[in-house]
C-alpha positions as CSV (number, residue, x, y, z in Angstrom):
1,M,123.1,133.9,59.6
2,G,121.5,136.9,58.0
3,K,118.2,137.0,56.1
4,S,120.0,138.2,53.0
5,K,122.0,135.0,52.5
6,R,121.0,133.2,49.3
7,L,120.7,129.4,49.7
8,Y,120.8,126.8,47.0
9,I,119.6,123.4,48.1
10,I,121.2,120.5,46.2
11,G,118.6,117.8,46.0
12,A,114.9,118.2,45.7
13,G,114.0,115.0,47.4
14,F,112.3,114.6,50.8
15,A,115.4,115.9,52.7
16,G,115.8,119.0,50.5
17,R,112.1,119.8,50.7
18,A,112.1,119.4,54.5
19,L,115.0,121.8,54.8
20,A,113.4,124.3,52.5
21,N,110.1,124.2,54.4
22,E,111.9,124.8,57.7
23,I,114.0,127.7,56.3
24,I,110.9,129.3,54.9
25,K,108.9,128.8,58.1
26,K,111.6,130.2,60.4
27,A,112.7,132.9,58.0
28,I,116.0,133.3,59.9
29,F,118.5,131.2,57.9
30,G,118.3,133.0,54.6
31,D,116.3,132.8,51.3
32,V,116.1,129.5,49.3
33,V,116.8,130.7,45.8
34,A,116.5,127.3,44.0
35,F,116.8,123.5,44.2
36,L,119.5,122.0,42.0
37,D,118.7,118.4,41.0
38,D,119.6,115.9,38.3
39,D,116.1,114.3,38.1
40,S,114.6,115.2,34.8
41,D,111.1,114.7,36.2
42,K,111.7,117.5,38.7
43,I,113.8,119.9,36.6
44,G,111.7,122.9,35.5
45,K,109.0,122.5,38.1
46,R,108.4,124.4,41.3
47,I,108.2,123.0,44.8
48,N,106.5,125.4,47.3
49,G,107.2,128.1,44.8
50,I,111.0,127.3,44.6
51,P,112.3,126.5,41.1
52,V,114.0,123.2,40.5
53,L,117.0,123.8,38.2
54,G,119.3,121.2,36.6
55,P,121.2,119.2,35.7
56,I,123.4,120.2,38.6
57,R,126.7,120.3,36.6
58,D,125.4,122.5,33.9
59,V,123.3,124.9,36.1
60,A,125.9,125.3,38.9
61,L,128.6,126.4,36.5
62,L,126.2,128.8,34.8
63,L,125.3,130.4,38.1
64,R,128.8,131.4,39.1
65,T,127.3,132.5,42.3
66,N,128.4,135.3,44.6
67,P,130.9,134.0,47.2
68,A,128.4,134.9,49.9
69,D,125.9,132.4,48.6
70,E,125.7,129.0,50.2
71,A,125.0,125.5,48.9
72,I,123.5,122.8,51.1
73,I,123.8,119.2,49.9
74,A,120.7,117.5,51.0
75,I,121.0,114.0,49.5
76,P,121.6,111.7,52.5
77,S,121.8,108.6,50.3
78,A,124.5,110.1,48.0
79,C,127.5,107.8,47.5
80,R,131.0,109.0,48.2
81,E,131.9,109.3,44.5
82,Y,128.8,111.4,43.8
83,L,129.6,113.7,46.8
84,K,133.1,114.2,45.5
85,E,131.7,115.2,42.1
86,L,129.2,117.6,43.7
87,Y,131.9,119.1,45.9
88,S,134.1,119.8,42.8
89,I,131.2,121.3,40.9
90,L,130.1,123.6,43.7
91,K,133.7,124.8,44.3
92,K,134.1,125.6,40.6
93,A,130.7,127.5,40.8
94,N,132.3,129.8,43.4
95,F,130.3,128.6,46.4
96,Q,132.7,129.4,49.2
97,K,130.5,127.8,51.9
98,I,129.2,124.3,51.2
99,R,127.1,122.6,53.9
100,I,125.9,119.0,54.0
101,L,123.1,117.1,55.6
102,P,125.0,114.0,56.8
103,G,123.8,110.7,55.4
104,I,123.0,109.2,58.8
105,S,120.2,106.8,59.6
106,Q,118.0,109.3,61.5
107,I,117.8,111.6,58.4
108,I,117.1,108.7,56.0
109,E,114.3,107.6,58.3
110,G,112.9,110.9,59.5
111,D,112.6,114.6,59.0
112,A,115.7,116.6,58.0
113,H,116.5,119.8,60.0
114,F,118.7,122.7,59.3
115,I,120.5,122.3,62.6
116,Q,121.8,118.9,61.4
117,T,123.7,120.5,58.5
118,R,127.3,121.3,58.8
119,S,130.2,122.4,56.7
120,I,131.4,119.7,54.4
121,D,134.8,118.2,55.2
122,L,137.1,115.5,53.9
123,Q,135.5,112.9,56.0
124,D,132.3,113.1,53.9
125,L,134.3,112.3,50.8
126,L,136.6,109.6,52.1
127,G,136.2,105.9,52.4
128,R,133.5,103.5,51.2
129,N,129.8,104.1,51.0
130,P,128.3,103.6,54.5
131,V,125.7,101.0,54.9
132,T,122.2,102.2,55.6
133,I,120.8,101.1,58.9
134,K,117.1,101.3,59.8
135,L,118.0,102.9,63.1
136,K,114.5,103.1,64.6
137,Q,114.0,99.4,63.9
138,S,117.4,98.3,65.1
139,L,116.9,100.4,68.3
140,S,113.6,98.9,69.2
141,Y,115.4,97.0,72.1
142,V,116.0,100.3,73.9
143,R,112.7,102.0,73.2
144,G,111.2,103.3,76.4
145,K,114.4,102.2,78.3
146,R,117.0,104.0,80.3
147,V,120.4,104.0,78.6
148,L,123.8,104.9,80.0
149,V,126.6,105.9,77.7
150,T,130.1,106.1,79.3
151,G,132.5,108.4,77.7
152,A,129.5,110.3,76.4
153,G,131.6,113.4,75.6
154,G,134.0,111.5,73.3
155,S,133.8,111.0,69.6
156,I,132.1,107.6,69.7
157,G,130.1,108.2,72.8
158,S,128.6,111.5,71.6
159,E,127.6,110.1,68.2
160,L,126.0,107.1,70.0
161,C,124.0,109.7,72.0
162,R,122.9,111.6,68.9
163,Q,121.6,108.4,67.3
164,L,120.0,107.1,70.6
165,L,118.1,110.3,70.6
166,S,116.1,109.0,67.7
167,G,115.6,105.6,69.2
168,G,112.8,106.5,71.6
169,V,114.8,105.9,74.9
170,S,113.0,107.3,77.9
171,R,116.2,108.5,79.6
172,L,119.7,109.0,78.3
173,Y,122.5,109.2,80.9
174,L,125.6,111.1,79.7
175,L,128.5,109.8,81.8
176,G,132.0,111.2,81.7
177,H,134.7,112.7,83.9
178,G,135.4,115.6,81.5
179,E,133.1,118.5,82.6
180,N,133.5,120.4,79.3
181,S,132.8,117.5,77.0
182,I,129.7,116.4,78.9
183,Y,128.5,120.0,79.0
184,Q,128.9,120.3,75.2
185,I,127.1,117.1,74.2
186,D,124.3,117.8,76.7
187,R,123.8,121.3,75.2
188,E,124.0,119.9,71.7
189,L,121.4,117.2,72.3
190,R,119.0,119.7,74.0
191,L,119.4,122.0,71.0
192,L,118.7,119.1,68.6
193,Q,115.5,118.3,70.6
194,D,114.4,121.9,70.6
195,E,114.7,121.9,66.8
196,G,112.6,118.8,66.4
197,V,115.3,116.2,66.1
198,G,114.6,112.8,67.7
199,E,112.2,112.1,70.5
200,K,111.8,113.8,73.9
201,A,114.2,111.6,75.9
202,A,115.1,112.9,79.4
203,L,118.8,113.9,79.2
204,V,120.8,113.5,82.4
205,P,124.5,114.6,82.4
206,V,126.5,112.7,85.0
207,I,130.1,113.7,85.9
208,G,132.1,110.9,87.5
209,D,135.1,108.6,87.3
210,L,134.8,104.9,86.5
211,K,138.0,104.3,88.5
212,D,136.1,105.1,91.7
213,T,134.6,101.8,92.7
214,D,132.2,103.1,95.3
215,Y,131.0,105.9,93.1
216,V,130.3,103.5,90.2
217,D,128.3,101.2,92.4
218,Y,126.4,104.1,93.9
219,I,125.6,105.6,90.4
220,L,124.4,102.3,88.9
221,S,122.3,101.5,91.9
222,N,120.5,104.9,91.6
223,L,120.2,105.3,87.8
224,K,118.6,102.0,87.3
225,A,119.7,101.8,83.7
226,D,118.5,99.1,81.4
227,A,121.5,99.2,79.0
228,I,125.1,100.4,79.1
229,F,127.2,101.4,76.1
230,H,130.7,101.5,77.4
231,T,132.9,103.7,75.2
232,A,135.0,105.4,77.9
233,A,138.8,104.8,77.6
234,Y,142.1,106.4,77.3
235,K,143.0,105.9,73.7
236,H,146.1,107.8,72.6
237,V,148.7,105.1,72.0
238,P,152.0,107.1,72.4
239,M,150.7,109.0,75.4
240,M,149.6,105.8,77.1
241,E,153.1,104.3,76.6
242,E,154.3,107.2,78.7
243,N,151.5,106.7,81.3
244,P,151.0,103.0,81.5
245,V,149.5,103.0,85.0
246,A,146.9,105.6,84.0
247,A,146.0,103.4,81.0
248,I,145.5,100.3,83.0
249,E,143.7,102.1,85.9
250,N,141.3,103.9,83.7
251,N,140.6,101.3,81.0
252,V,141.0,98.0,83.0
253,I,140.0,98.8,86.6
254,G,137.3,101.2,85.4
255,T,135.8,98.5,83.2
256,E,136.0,96.0,86.0
257,N,134.1,98.3,88.3
258,L,131.5,98.9,85.6
259,I,131.0,95.2,84.9
260,K,130.7,94.2,88.5
261,S,128.2,97.0,89.3
262,A,126.2,96.2,86.1
263,M,125.9,92.6,87.2
264,K,125.1,93.5,90.8
265,H,122.3,95.9,89.8
266,G,120.7,93.8,87.1
267,I,121.5,95.9,84.1
268,K,120.1,93.9,81.2
269,R,122.5,94.7,78.4
270,F,126.2,95.7,78.5
271,V,127.7,96.7,75.1
272,H,131.5,97.1,75.3
273,I,133.4,99.0,72.5
274,S,136.8,97.5,71.7
275,T,139.5,98.2,69.1
276,D,141.7,96.4,66.6
277,K,144.6,97.4,68.8
278,A,143.5,94.7,71.2
279,V,144.5,92.1,68.6
280,N,148.0,90.7,69.4
281,P,148.7,94.0,71.3
282,V,152.0,95.7,71.1
283,S,151.1,98.8,73.2
284,V,149.9,99.4,76.7
285,Y,146.6,100.7,75.3
286,G,146.2,97.6,73.2
287,V,146.9,95.4,76.2
288,S,144.3,97.3,78.3
289,K,141.6,96.8,75.7
290,Y,142.6,93.2,75.2
291,L,142.1,92.7,79.0
292,C,138.8,94.5,78.8
293,E,137.6,92.1,76.0
294,Q,138.6,89.1,78.2
295,M,136.9,90.5,81.2
296,V,133.6,91.0,79.3
297,L,133.8,87.5,78.0
298,A,134.6,86.1,81.5
299,A,131.6,88.1,82.9
300,S,129.3,86.7,80.2
301,E,130.2,83.1,81.4
302,R,130.2,84.1,85.1
303,L,133.8,83.0,85.4
304,S,136.1,84.3,88.1
305,P,136.4,87.0,89.3
306,F,132.7,87.7,88.3
307,N,131.2,84.4,89.5
308,E,130.4,85.5,93.1
309,I,128.5,88.6,92.3
310,E,124.9,88.4,93.6
311,N,122.2,89.6,91.2
312,T,118.6,89.4,92.2
313,A,117.3,91.2,89.1
314,G,118.2,88.7,86.4
315,G,121.3,88.2,84.4
316,T,123.2,90.7,82.4
317,S,123.8,90.1,78.7
318,F,127.4,91.1,77.6
319,V,128.3,92.0,74.0
320,T,131.6,93.3,72.7
321,V,132.0,95.1,69.4
322,R,135.5,95.5,67.9
323,F,136.4,97.9,65.1
324,G,139.3,99.9,63.8
325,N,140.0,103.7,63.5
326,V,137.2,106.1,63.0
327,L,137.7,109.2,60.7
328,G,137.8,112.5,62.6
329,S,137.8,111.3,66.1
330,R,139.5,113.4,68.7
331,G,143.2,112.6,68.7
332,S,143.1,110.9,65.3
333,I,145.3,111.8,62.4
334,V,142.6,113.6,60.4
335,P,142.3,116.7,62.7
336,L,146.1,116.6,63.2
337,F,146.7,116.6,59.4
338,Q,144.2,119.5,59.0
339,Q,146.0,121.6,61.6
340,Q,149.3,120.9,59.9
341,I,147.9,121.8,56.5
342,E,146.4,125.1,57.8
343,K,149.8,126.2,59.1
344,G,151.5,125.4,55.8
345,G,152.9,121.9,56.6
346,P,154.7,119.7,56.8
347,V,152.2,116.9,57.2
348,T,153.8,114.2,59.4
349,V,153.3,110.6,58.6
350,T,155.0,107.8,60.6
351,H,156.0,105.6,57.7
352,P,155.3,105.6,53.9
353,D,153.7,102.1,54.1
354,A,151.8,102.5,57.3
355,R,148.2,101.5,56.9
356,R,145.1,101.6,59.0
357,F,141.4,100.5,58.8
358,F,139.0,103.4,58.8
359,M,135.3,103.9,59.1
360,T,133.2,107.0,59.6
361,I,132.0,107.7,63.1
362,S,128.3,107.7,62.2
363,E,128.5,104.4,60.4
364,A,130.5,102.8,63.2
365,C,128.0,103.9,65.8
366,S,125.0,102.8,63.7
367,L,126.5,99.3,63.5
368,V,127.4,99.3,67.2
369,L,123.8,100.1,68.0
370,K,122.6,97.4,65.6
371,A,125.0,94.8,67.1
372,G,124.0,95.8,70.6
373,G,120.5,94.7,69.7
374,V,121.1,91.5,67.7
375,G,124.2,90.5,69.7
376,E,124.0,87.4,71.9
377,N,125.5,87.2,75.4
378,G,129.2,86.4,75.4
379,K,129.7,87.0,71.7
380,L,132.4,89.1,70.2
381,Y,131.5,91.0,67.1
382,L,133.7,92.7,64.4
383,L,132.6,95.5,62.2
384,D,133.6,94.9,58.6
385,M,136.1,97.6,58.1
386,G,136.8,97.0,54.4
387,E,140.3,97.4,53.1
388,P,143.1,99.3,55.0
389,V,144.1,102.7,53.9
390,R,147.7,103.9,53.5
391,I,148.2,106.9,55.7
392,R,150.4,108.5,53.1
393,D,147.4,108.3,50.6
394,L,145.1,109.9,53.2
395,A,147.6,112.7,53.8
396,E,147.8,113.4,50.0
397,Q,144.0,113.4,49.7
398,M,143.6,115.9,52.6
399,I,146.3,118.2,51.1
400,R,144.5,118.2,47.7
401,F,141.1,118.7,49.5
402,H,142.4,122.0,50.9
403,G,143.6,123.2,47.5
404,Y,147.3,122.3,47.6
405,E,149.5,119.9,45.8
406,P,151.4,117.3,47.9
407,E,155.2,117.7,48.0
408,T,155.3,120.9,45.9
409,E,153.1,123.2,48.1
410,I,152.7,121.1,51.3
411,N,155.5,118.6,52.2
412,I,154.9,115.2,53.7
413,E,157.5,114.4,56.4
414,Y,158.1,110.8,57.6
415,I,158.9,110.7,61.3
416,G,159.1,107.0,62.1
417,L,156.8,104.8,64.1
418,R,156.2,106.0,67.6
419,P,156.3,103.8,70.8
420,G,153.4,101.3,70.7
421,E,152.7,101.7,67.0
422,R,153.0,99.1,64.3
423,L,153.0,99.3,60.5
424,D,149.7,97.5,60.0
425,E,146.8,96.9,62.3
426,M,145.0,93.5,62.5
427,L,141.4,92.8,63.0
428,L,141.8,89.1,64.1
429,N,144.5,87.1,65.9
430,E,145.6,83.6,64.9
431,D,143.1,82.1,67.3
432,E,140.1,83.8,65.8
433,E,138.0,83.6,62.7
434,T,134.8,85.2,61.6
435,I,131.3,83.9,60.6
436,E,128.5,85.8,59.0
437,T,125.7,87.1,61.2
438,G,123.1,87.9,58.6
439,H,123.5,91.6,59.2
440,S,125.4,93.7,56.8
441,R,129.0,94.6,57.9
442,I,128.6,92.8,61.3
443,L,130.6,89.7,61.7
444,Q,130.9,87.3,64.7
445,I,134.3,86.3,66.0
446,T,134.7,82.8,67.0
447,K,137.7,81.5,69.0
448,K,139.3,78.2,68.4
449,N,140.4,77.7,72.0
450,A,138.8,78.4,75.3
451,L,139.8,81.4,77.4
452,S,143.1,80.5,79.2
453,L,144.0,83.9,80.8
454,D,143.7,84.0,84.6
455,I,141.8,87.3,84.8
456,K,141.5,87.2,88.5
457,K,145.2,86.8,89.1
458,L,146.0,89.6,86.7
459,L,143.6,92.0,88.3
460,D,144.9,91.1,91.7
461,E,148.4,92.0,90.5
462,L,147.3,95.2,88.8
463,R,145.0,96.6,91.5
464,P,147.6,97.6,94.1
465,I,149.6,99.3,91.4
466,C,146.6,101.5,90.5
467,K,145.2,102.0,94.0
468,F,147.3,102.5,97.1
469,T,147.3,99.4,99.4
470,P,149.2,99.7,102.7
471,E,150.5,96.1,102.6
472,K,151.7,96.6,99.0
473,Q,152.8,100.2,99.2
474,N,155.9,99.6,97.0
475,D,153.6,98.5,94.2
476,Y,151.7,101.8,94.0
477,R,152.3,103.6,90.6
478,N,155.2,101.3,90.0
479,I,155.8,101.7,86.3
480,K,158.5,99.0,86.1
481,L,156.1,96.5,87.8
482,I,153.2,97.3,85.5
483,Q,155.4,97.1,82.5
484,S,156.6,93.7,83.5
485,I,153.0,92.5,83.7
486,V,152.1,94.1,80.4
487,D,155.2,92.5,78.7
488,K,153.9,89.1,79.7
489,I,150.8,89.8,77.6
490,I,152.4,91.5,74.6
């Protein structure tokens, strides 16, 4: 970014001032021309020599800036409706590049940094207003601790890592079997640290596979983590329908390995990430996550097959957090729609009435971290997802965001539900109900009946399908056999 770039900071509050101070100090990002603000007490004044102009709607339209100029929205507490209004104003004012300082807990609580800004996208304008979590307070339970995040290179895992960076953990283990994704989040976190974001946690990238029982046991015995956030899973529903053994092996057997080793090596807290697709599952992926929920609950009660694991370092507390889709995650419809729009359409929607629950990644992770601290052993928690969104409406909003009109300039094509998909997702099954927890948007799920699934028997049936066993060699990778087991659960 050249020195000649003219920057307008939208918002003269603490975040905007922090950004301006950093830009002036480093003198590499550009020149701050002015603050734009709606606060009458600030308009007409100067902050560090920078004029405050406003109201934003009037001044921005008068500026009609050069397309090379850049606007940075630095109002972390801004509601979605206000962000939509700001975006519309700035686009009309000829700002071709609009950046935003995301409204996440770290920024609300601490200093804002230029490196945390990014180009605004539709995810910033969609959905409800996220709840504000006092992250440093809610993360006090991991302060000074060693924390392991599985699937650290994924959408949820990487955002958990970013937020844990501000939580004062002493060491953050980034576990994943994808070399590139772990490399990327490791580099990003180090860069954030270099730019003053968060605290100086030791970052340890770990490449490995949860399906490898001996490896998982070896790693957990050496890392001596205090807490695990387990996000790693194969998640793509239609692809897992075509690869059912891989789904069960990675999600179920991998989770079993992690649970047993966590118990064996005295890891104090185990937070498992689940999904609405585990509710009355109709897909292999949903079944795999349903089984994971049941395993975590069984482990919390020390039921079979987890009742014989010796643990000399005290018990492990198990918590499960269930929620629906997150906007913009890898493999989700938002990046797919964006790619389709960029090539001129059509945008493909499964069904005109298909609906899904959505939440931003940052809000979901803040609530997961909060639930991980306040959650009790053996409890299943549900994030309040609000009202479901029609996929067709989401597609139309995205098309308009990119400057096109649905059906006239960019077509929407209905392709039908794919294998493993259903019209509507559910957050609870008929045996479950929710109670308030006293924490905003975190509900506790209670079950009307005790666990009846024979987890040990199921695992004994699944294991030889996933891992070669000489005495059951015909079971190995037997898709028909694993599908018959899955069908009993669906």
